[in-house]
C-alpha positions, 0 to 999 in steps of 0.5 A, a space after each residue: 346333263 353335260 359331261 362337265 355336270 357329271 364330273 362335278 356331281 361325281 366329285 361332290 359325291 366322292 367328297 361328301 363321303 371322304 372317298 378321295 383317298 380311295 379314288 386312286 387310279 389303281 382302285 378306279 381301274 380295278 372298279 371299272 374292270 369289275 363293273 365291265 365284267 358284271 356287264 359282260 356277264 349279263 350277255 355271256 351266254 346269250 345268243 346273238 339274237 338274244 343279246 340284240 333283243 336285250 330290252 325284251 327282258 325287263 330284268 335284263 334291261 334294268 341290269 344292263 342299264 345299271 352296269 352301263 351306268 357303273 362303267 360310265 361313272 367309273 370311267 368318267 371318275 378315272 379320267 377326272 382323277 387322271 386329268 384326261 379330257 374324255 372328248 379330246 382323248 376319244 377324238 384323238 383315238 378316232 383320228 388314229 383309227 381313221 388312219 389305221 383303218 381307211 374307208 373302203 371303196 
């Protein structure tokens, strides 16, 4: 699946449920923040070693995959509603970071 396919599926999903009026930037940012918080809570009290070994616990693995998906879906939907090309925005940010944080050595 491409990013364009995902955007189309999310548009169709929202349209089929008449959710467009609720998919305002404010609401989508709040939902994204909530899902990021749920992802954070999965790792909150783990040691660094436990967090690196998250796939060893099947329940944690399933929950992490679900929350990563939720964060991704809300971010993609938000970018679509705002008319932002995610690849372009991400590439521009990496370009700026390369200037801010030059290579060592």
